[in-house]
Backbone as numpy.savetxt, mean C-alpha at the origin, in Angstrom:
# Nx Ny Nz CAx CAy CAz Cx Cy Cz
-9.13 -0.99 -20.70 -9.62 -2.29 -21.13 -10.33 -2.96 -19.95
-11.64 -3.11 -20.00 -12.39 -3.71 -18.88 -11.94 -5.13 -18.56
-11.54 -5.90 -19.58 -11.10 -7.27 -19.33 -9.85 -7.26 -18.45
-8.90 -6.40 -18.77 -7.67 -6.36 -17.99 -7.96 -5.95 -16.54
-8.86 -5.01 -16.37 -9.21 -4.60 -15.01 -9.82 -5.78 -14.25
-10.68 -6.53 -14.91 -11.30 -7.70 -14.28 -10.26 -8.77 -14.00
-9.37 -9.04 -14.94 -8.33 -10.05 -14.76 -7.38 -9.64 -13.64
-7.02 -8.37 -13.58 -6.13 -7.90 -12.52 -6.81 -8.01 -11.16
-8.08 -7.66 -11.08 -8.81 -7.79 -9.82 -8.85 -9.24 -9.36
-9.10 -10.15 -10.28 -9.17 -11.57 -9.94 -7.81 -12.07 -9.46
-6.74 -11.66 -10.12 -5.39 -12.08 -9.72 -5.06 -11.55 -8.32
-5.40 -10.31 -8.06 -5.14 -9.75 -6.73 -5.99 -10.43 -5.67
-7.23 -10.74 -5.98 -8.10 -11.44 -5.01 -7.49 -12.79 -4.65
-6.96 -13.52 -5.64 -6.31 -14.81 -5.36 -5.09 -14.61 -4.47
-4.29 -13.59 -4.77 -3.10 -13.32 -3.98 -3.48 -12.95 -2.54
-4.41 -12.03 -2.38 -4.79 -11.58 -1.04 -5.44 -12.69 -0.23
-6.12 -13.63 -0.88 -6.77 -14.72 -0.15 -5.77 -15.66 0.49
-4.50 -15.61 0.07 -3.47 -16.49 0.63 -2.78 -15.89 1.85
-3.09 -14.66 2.21 -2.46 -14.03 3.37 -3.01 -14.69 4.63
-2.13 -15.19 5.49 -2.55 -15.92 6.68 -2.29 -15.15 7.97
-1.83 -13.97 7.91 -1.58 -13.13 9.08 -2.73 -12.14 9.21
-2.87 -11.52 10.37 -3.88 -10.45 10.47 -3.60 -9.38 9.40
-4.63 -9.01 8.68 -4.46 -8.01 7.63 -5.72 -7.17 7.52
-5.55 -6.00 6.93 -6.70 -5.13 6.68 -6.41 -4.26 5.47
-7.48 -3.79 4.87 -7.40 -2.84 3.77 -7.92 -1.50 4.27
-7.44 -0.43 3.68 -8.02 0.90 3.90 -8.29 1.47 2.51
-9.46 2.06 2.35 -9.88 2.59 1.05 -10.51 3.96 1.25
-10.18 4.88 0.37 -10.84 6.18 0.32 -11.82 6.14 -0.84
-13.07 6.51 -0.57 -14.13 6.49 -1.58 -14.59 7.92 -1.83
-14.70 8.27 -3.10 -15.24 9.56 -3.51 -16.30 9.31 -4.55
-17.45 9.93 -4.38 -18.54 9.76 -5.35 -18.82 8.29 -5.63
-18.82 7.51 -4.56 -19.13 6.08 -4.61 -18.11 5.25 -5.38
-16.91 5.80 -5.61 -15.84 5.08 -6.30 -14.58 5.07 -5.44
-13.90 3.93 -5.34 -12.64 3.91 -4.60 -11.59 4.70 -5.37
-10.88 5.59 -4.69 -9.86 6.41 -5.36 -8.47 6.17 -4.78
-8.38 5.55 -3.61 -7.09 5.24 -3.02 -7.26 4.06 -2.09
-6.19 3.29 -1.95 -6.28 2.15 -1.06 -4.92 1.57 -0.77
-4.89 0.68 0.20 -3.67 -0.01 0.57 -3.98 -1.18 1.48
-2.98 -1.99 1.72 -3.09 -3.20 2.51 -2.02 -3.18 3.59
-2.37 -3.65 4.78 -1.40 -3.80 5.86 -1.50 -5.23 6.38
-0.35 -5.86 6.58 -0.27 -7.21 7.15 0.60 -7.12 8.39
0.10 -7.63 9.51 0.86 -7.61 10.76 1.41 -9.01 11.02
2.70 -9.05 11.35 3.39 -10.29 11.71 4.17 -10.00 12.98
3.55 -10.28 14.12 4.18 -9.97 15.40 4.30 -8.47 15.59
5.53 -8.00 15.79 5.75 -6.57 16.01 5.97 -5.80 14.71
5.91 -6.49 13.56 6.14 -5.86 12.26 4.85 -5.67 11.48
4.76 -4.55 10.79 3.62 -4.28 9.90 4.15 -4.01 8.51
3.70 -4.77 7.53 4.07 -4.55 6.14 2.97 -3.77 5.44
3.34 -2.72 4.75 2.40 -1.91 3.98 2.59 -2.31 2.51
1.48 -2.67 1.86 1.55 -3.18 0.49 0.44 -2.57 -0.37
0.63 -2.65 -1.67 -0.42 -2.35 -2.65 -1.03 -0.95 -2.50
-0.21 0.01 -2.11 -0.69 1.39 -2.00 -0.92 1.94 -3.41
-2.11 2.48 -3.64 -2.45 3.05 -4.95 -3.38 4.22 -4.76
-3.22 5.22 -5.62 -4.17 6.33 -5.70 -4.46 6.56 -7.18
-5.72 6.69 -7.52 -6.10 6.96 -8.91 -5.44 8.25 -9.37
-4.95 8.25 -10.58 -4.23 9.42 -11.11 -5.05 10.70 -10.98
-6.34 10.62 -11.21 -7.20 11.81 -11.15 -7.45 12.30 -9.72
-7.03 11.52 -8.72 -7.30 11.87 -7.33 -6.02 12.14 -6.53
-4.90 12.24 -7.21 -3.63 12.43 -6.51 -3.49 13.86 -6.01
-2.58 14.01 -5.03 -2.23 15.31 -4.43 -3.39 15.93 -3.65
-4.24 15.05 -3.09 -5.37 15.54 -2.29 -5.40 14.89 -0.91
-4.31 14.22 -0.52 -4.21 13.66 0.81 -4.77 12.26 0.98
-5.23 11.66 -0.11 -5.83 10.33 0.01 -4.81 9.27 0.39
-3.64 9.29 -0.22 -2.60 8.32 0.12 -2.19 8.45 1.57
-2.05 9.68 2.04 -1.70 9.93 3.44 -2.80 9.38 4.36
-4.05 9.60 4.00 -5.17 9.10 4.82 -5.14 7.58 4.90
-4.90 6.92 3.78 -4.82 5.46 3.77 -3.66 4.99 4.63
-2.50 5.58 4.44 -1.32 5.18 5.21 -1.55 5.39 6.70
-2.09 6.53 7.09 -2.34 6.79 8.51 -3.31 5.77 9.10
-4.35 5.42 8.36 -5.32 4.44 8.85 -4.67 3.07 9.02
-3.87 2.66 8.04 -3.20 1.37 8.12 -2.22 1.33 9.29
-1.47 2.39 9.48 -0.51 2.43 10.58 -1.22 2.44 11.94
-2.34 3.12 12.04 -3.10 3.13 13.30 -3.62 1.73 13.60
-4.12 1.03 12.59 -4.60 -0.33 12.79 -3.45 -1.24 13.22
-2.30 -1.10 12.55 -1.14 -1.94 12.88 -0.70 -1.70 14.33
-0.69 -0.46 14.75 -0.32 -0.14 16.13 -1.31 -0.77 17.11
-2.59 -0.70 16.80 -3.60 -1.32 17.66 -3.45 -2.83 17.71
-2.86 -3.41 16.68 -2.62 -4.85 16.63 -1.31 -5.24 17.31
-0.56 -4.25 17.83 0.68 -4.53 18.55 1.94 -4.36 17.75
1.85 -3.93 16.50 3.05 -3.73 15.68 3.69 -2.40 16.05
5.00 -2.42 16.25 5.73 -1.21 16.60 6.62 -0.70 15.48
6.81 -1.51 14.44 7.67 -1.15 13.32 6.94 -1.46 12.03
6.99 -0.53 11.09 6.36 -0.73 9.78 7.42 -0.67 8.69
7.18 -1.40 7.62 8.09 -1.39 6.47 7.27 -1.39 5.20
7.90 -0.98 4.11 7.28 -1.00 2.79 8.38 -0.91 1.74
8.02 -1.12 0.50 8.92 -0.92 -0.63 8.30 0.14 -1.53
9.16 0.95 -2.12 8.70 1.96 -3.06 9.76 2.10 -4.15
9.32 2.25 -5.37 10.26 2.44 -6.48 10.97 3.78 -6.31
12.27 3.79 -6.52 13.05 5.01 -6.29 12.60 6.16 -7.18
12.03 5.87 -8.34 11.58 6.92 -9.25 10.20 7.47 -8.88
9.54 6.88 -7.90 8.20 7.31 -7.50 8.33 8.43 -6.45
8.69 9.61 -6.93 8.95 10.75 -6.05 7.77 11.12 -5.16
6.52 11.19 -5.67 5.41 11.52 -4.77 5.24 10.52 -3.62
5.37 9.23 -3.91 5.23 8.23 -2.86 6.39 8.33 -1.87
7.59 8.53 -2.38 8.75 8.67 -1.48 8.57 9.86 -0.55
8.03 10.95 -1.07 7.77 12.13 -0.25 6.75 11.80 0.84
5.68 11.11 0.47 4.67 10.69 1.45 5.30 9.85 2.55
6.09 8.86 2.18 6.68 7.95 3.16 7.74 8.66 4.00
8.53 9.53 3.38 9.51 10.31 4.15 8.80 11.15 5.22
7.72 11.82 4.82 6.97 12.65 5.77 6.33 11.83 6.88
6.07 10.56 6.62 5.48 9.68 7.63 6.54 9.06 8.54
7.81 9.37 8.28 8.89 8.88 9.14 9.62 7.65 8.64
9.28 7.16 7.45 10.00 6.02 6.90 11.37 6.47 6.42
12.34 5.56 6.53 13.70 5.82 6.07 14.13 4.73 5.12
14.97 5.09 4.16 15.49 4.11 3.22 16.51 3.22 3.92
16.30 1.90 3.82 17.26 0.96 4.39 18.19 0.40 3.33
17.67 0.17 2.13 18.48 -0.37 1.05 17.77 -0.12 -0.27
18.52 -0.22 -1.35 17.96 -0.10 -2.69 17.87 -1.49 -3.33
17.09 -1.58 -4.36 16.98 -2.84 -5.10 16.64 -2.52 -6.55
16.82 -3.50 -7.41 16.41 -3.35 -8.80 16.08 -4.72 -9.36
15.35 -4.72 -10.45 14.95 -5.95 -11.11 15.87 -6.23 -12.29
16.07 -7.49 -12.56 16.83 -7.92 -13.73 15.94 -8.87 -14.54
16.06 -8.78 -15.83 15.37 -9.72 -16.70 16.36 -10.34 -17.66
16.17 -11.61 -17.93 17.05 -12.31 -18.87 16.78 -11.84 -20.27
17.82 -11.67 -21.03 17.64 -11.14 -22.38 17.94 -12.11 -23.45
């Protein structure tokens, strides 16, 4: 649905415009189309990795790893020595990527909704 894609892009643009710390995006482009991307925000010695995504048709080709490596390199150059992120426990491919990059699970979480 093109409307939903446009609405989602607008919502994310509003959210990202409120970030007041040094931040950067990394994007992998194939055939003039973005296929993977992520956001890094540095706050002192900490780097938060957010909004990591890879298009379903482009998965398992190293794009997520390339984005993560670029974000971590930028964070290091900005003085961050520790990085953190959240990943859904059921997202096995992402957990594998983050495990291989040296991330460790600190705690679990779950969402609750009122019924």
